[in-house]
Backbone as CSV, one residue per row, in Angstrom:
resi,resn,N_x,N_y,N_z,CA_x,CA_y,CA_z,C_x,C_y,C_z
1,MET,-72.598,46.034,-3.714,-71.000,45.243,-3.966,-71.183,44.854,-5.314
2,PRO,-70.028,45.091,-6.538,-70.299,44.707,-7.525,-70.312,43.190,-7.328
3,PRO,-70.452,42.328,-8.554,-70.493,40.950,-8.562,-69.057,40.364,-8.657
4,SER,-68.760,39.302,-8.075,-67.698,38.772,-7.934,-67.210,38.230,-9.645
5,THR,-65.953,38.746,-9.658,-65.445,38.295,-10.856,-64.266,36.808,-10.418
6,PHE,-64.477,36.446,-9.401,-63.940,34.875,-9.277,-65.049,33.705,-9.468
7,VAL,-64.483,32.745,-9.779,-65.219,31.571,-10.577,-64.991,30.605,-9.235
8,GLU,-66.505,30.197,-8.528,-66.237,29.246,-7.608,-65.895,27.794,-7.659
9,THR,-64.970,27.336,-6.983,-64.659,26.295,-7.143,-65.188,25.191,-6.563
10,PRO,-65.557,23.993,-6.785,-66.281,23.041,-5.184,-65.200,23.021,-4.398
11,LYS,-65.025,22.817,-3.557,-64.193,22.885,-2.134,-63.805,21.048,-1.965
12,SER,-62.691,20.972,-1.856,-61.957,19.942,-1.755,-61.826,19.420,-0.306
13,THR,-62.182,17.884,-0.240,-62.678,17.284,1.301,-61.126,16.138,1.634
14,SER,-61.010,16.119,2.854,-59.814,14.966,2.947,-59.855,13.858,2.159
15,ALA,-61.239,13.550,2.628,-61.869,12.479,2.151,-61.551,11.996,0.527
16,ALA,-62.074,13.558,-0.135,-61.929,13.134,-1.621,-60.796,13.129,-2.204
17,ALA,-59.770,13.964,-1.594,-58.020,13.902,-1.657,-57.335,12.630,-1.448
18,ILE,-57.848,11.660,-0.471,-57.334,10.575,-0.187,-58.004,9.639,-1.243
19,SER,-59.244,9.522,-1.806,-59.887,9.041,-2.756,-58.994,8.899,-3.942
20,ARG,-58.677,10.190,-4.335,-58.005,10.423,-5.423,-56.595,9.818,-5.388
21,GLY,-56.046,10.049,-4.312,-54.438,9.683,-4.301,-54.785,7.819,-4.508
22,TRP,-55.555,7.256,-3.961,-55.555,5.876,-4.036,-56.149,5.087,-5.338
23,GLU,-56.614,6.088,-6.038,-57.431,5.947,-7.413,-55.757,5.828,-8.085
24,LEU,-54.850,6.983,-7.865,-53.816,6.891,-8.744,-52.911,6.083,-8.527
25,VAL,-52.938,5.462,-7.162,-51.743,4.354,-6.979,-52.523,3.110,-7.388
26,ARG,-53.681,3.054,-7.207,-54.516,1.715,-7.722,-54.204,1.502,-9.331
27,ASP,-54.212,2.487,-10.027,-54.585,2.572,-11.632,-53.007,2.509,-12.297
28,ASN,-52.031,2.692,-11.413,-50.966,2.431,-11.845,-49.770,2.065,-10.604
29,PRO,-50.071,0.734,-10.230,-49.156,0.300,-9.007,-47.452,-0.008,-9.063
30,GLY,-47.364,-0.510,-10.262,-45.898,-0.708,-10.676,-45.103,-0.021,-10.881
31,VAL,-45.360,1.128,-11.565,-44.454,2.115,-11.854,-44.240,3.127,-10.464
32,LEU,-45.628,3.505,-10.152,-45.633,4.344,-8.863,-44.953,3.780,-7.352
33,ILE,-45.201,2.627,-7.002,-44.680,1.773,-5.866,-43.012,1.798,-6.343
34,GLY,-42.909,0.926,-7.495,-41.428,0.588,-7.781,-40.778,1.768,-7.640
35,ALA,-41.041,3.006,-8.004,-40.192,4.220,-8.453,-40.077,4.828,-6.742
36,THR,-40.881,4.853,-6.155,-40.828,4.902,-4.608,-40.027,4.351,-3.971
37,VAL,-40.099,2.765,-3.996,-39.160,1.856,-3.261,-38.232,1.925,-3.629
38,LEU,-37.659,2.053,-5.202,-36.437,2.464,-5.622,-35.677,3.557,-4.936
39,GLY,-36.332,5.098,-4.858,-36.048,6.089,-4.270,-35.316,5.746,-2.888
40,TRP,-36.506,4.974,-2.085,-36.097,4.883,-0.780,-34.526,3.803,-0.688
41,VAL,-34.491,2.841,-1.297,-33.332,2.248,-1.382,-32.181,2.865,-1.471
42,ILE,-32.229,3.687,-2.721,-30.868,4.551,-3.405,-30.814,5.512,-1.932
43,THR,-31.601,5.938,-1.588,-31.528,7.054,-0.433,-31.336,6.518,0.581
44,LEU,-31.464,5.246,1.438,-31.090,4.436,2.269,-29.358,4.207,2.109
45,GLY,-29.035,3.926,0.874,-27.762,3.574,0.391,-26.885,4.526,0.555
46,VAL,-27.134,5.841,0.163,-26.283,6.865,0.330,-26.321,7.753,1.477
47,ALA,-27.518,7.529,2.365,-27.347,8.186,3.716,-26.574,8.362,4.997
48,PHE,-25.769,7.630,4.423,-24.580,7.170,5.282,-23.512,8.164,5.298
49,VAL,-23.101,8.909,3.676,-22.532,9.739,3.624,-23.269,11.410,3.916
50,PRO,-22.796,12.123,4.538,-22.993,13.026,5.252,-23.917,14.293,3.992
51,VAL,-22.893,14.626,3.379,-23.802,15.792,2.924,-24.614,15.208,1.313
52,LEU,-23.573,14.268,1.063,-23.920,13.902,-0.474,-25.510,12.831,-0.375
53,GLY,-25.813,12.458,0.764,-27.297,11.743,1.197,-28.253,12.466,1.253
54,TRP,-28.005,13.811,1.999,-28.779,14.852,1.595,-28.862,15.244,0.266
55,ILE,-28.154,15.631,-0.400,-28.468,15.988,-1.828,-29.064,14.908,-2.624
56,VAL,-28.416,13.800,-2.559,-29.396,12.969,-3.326,-30.785,12.627,-2.759
57,GLY,-31.040,12.653,-1.286,-32.631,12.304,-1.162,-33.182,13.375,-1.546
58,ILE,-32.310,14.967,-2.113,-33.684,16.051,-2.401,-33.702,15.670,-3.878
59,VAL,-32.951,15.234,-4.496,-33.112,15.143,-6.291,-34.000,13.916,-6.340
60,LEU,-33.769,12.937,-5.374,-34.771,11.936,-5.585,-36.286,12.116,-5.336
61,VAL,-36.556,12.977,-4.313,-37.718,13.012,-3.781,-38.159,14.294,-5.036
62,GLY,-37.227,14.945,-5.605,-38.121,15.737,-6.492,-38.203,14.925,-8.108
63,GLY,-37.593,14.206,-8.284,-37.789,13.344,-9.380,-38.971,12.475,-9.062
64,LEU,-39.539,12.055,-7.772,-40.177,11.203,-7.700,-41.889,12.105,-7.463
65,ASP,-41.594,13.413,-7.230,-42.529,14.146,-7.103,-43.242,14.411,-8.729
66,TYR,-41.974,14.748,-9.544,-42.144,15.028,-10.974,-42.984,13.835,-11.610
67,LEU,-42.565,12.429,-11.417,-43.441,11.584,-11.778,-44.616,11.341,-11.559
68,PHE,-44.826,11.708,-10.363,-46.493,11.729,-9.525,-47.374,12.643,-10.385
69,ILE,-46.715,13.967,-10.854,-47.463,15.048,-11.275,-47.476,14.419,-12.742
70,ARG,-46.806,13.975,-13.474,-46.765,13.453,-14.788,-47.970,12.535,-14.911
71,ARG,-48.105,11.721,-14.050,-49.259,10.777,-14.006,-50.483,11.119,-13.479
72,ILE,-50.635,12.120,-12.484,-51.223,13.117,-12.584,-52.496,13.929,-13.556
73,ARG,-51.392,14.348,-14.430,-51.638,14.955,-15.854,-52.253,14.050,-16.854
74,GLY,-52.185,12.868,-16.389,-52.563,11.924,-17.552,-51.413,11.527,-18.498
75,GLU,-50.307,11.686,-18.180,-49.078,11.470,-19.051,-48.610,9.932,-18.974
76,ALA,-47.932,9.603,-19.880,-47.272,8.357,-19.866,-46.511,8.317,-19.002
77,VAL,-45.826,7.276,-17.972,-44.468,7.307,-17.240,-44.127,6.221,-17.169
78,GLN,-42.615,6.277,-16.811,-42.301,4.994,-16.710,-41.002,4.961,-15.351
79,VAL,-40.268,3.873,-15.032,-39.334,4.515,-13.959,-38.437,5.172,-14.499
80,ALA,-37.818,4.998,-15.897,-36.836,5.818,-16.238,-37.263,7.474,-16.152
81,THR,-38.580,7.737,-16.259,-38.948,9.125,-15.659,-38.628,9.658,-14.291
82,PHE,-38.549,8.592,-13.376,-37.874,9.297,-12.013,-36.513,9.485,-11.961
83,SER,-35.703,9.376,-12.922,-34.164,9.534,-13.068,-33.974,11.077,-13.627
84,PRO,-33.178,11.785,-13.001,-32.956,13.074,-13.746,-32.348,13.214,-14.799
85,ALA,-31.740,12.112,-14.986,-30.957,11.951,-16.465,-31.912,11.790,-17.670
86,SER,-33.238,11.357,-17.167,-33.987,11.459,-18.104,-34.933,12.407,-18.952
87,THR,-34.346,13.275,-17.988,-35.080,14.803,-18.817,-34.103,15.773,-19.263
88,SER,-32.505,15.246,-19.216,-31.840,15.580,-19.849,-31.483,15.874,-21.404
89,PRO,-31.403,16.826,-22.736,-31.273,16.717,-23.577,-30.053,15.693,-23.969
90,SER,-30.555,15.279,-25.166,-29.475,14.037,-25.668,-28.144,14.965,-26.139
91,CYS,-27.096,14.074,-25.961,-25.839,14.799,-26.329,-25.242,14.173,-27.796
92,THR,-25.987,14.108,-28.904,-25.604,13.336,-29.829,-25.621,14.296,-31.050
């Protein structure tokens, strides 16, 4: 059998994943918890409008995921990063 060309990666355990997640929130509590609570409040506010609530909820979850991914990559984030409008190009 030929030698494997794949690189072995260390296996991740559930405990290691939870530990890394806790470190992420512990190191950035203000912006991560603040953006999460802000997203929940906005989603609850528009949840009573049938279609708009779903659309806004999906967009806000996407923004929240983007915020967390940028933080995991080591990039600086702020609550404005959570807003979809913050990624649009300037119209000047």
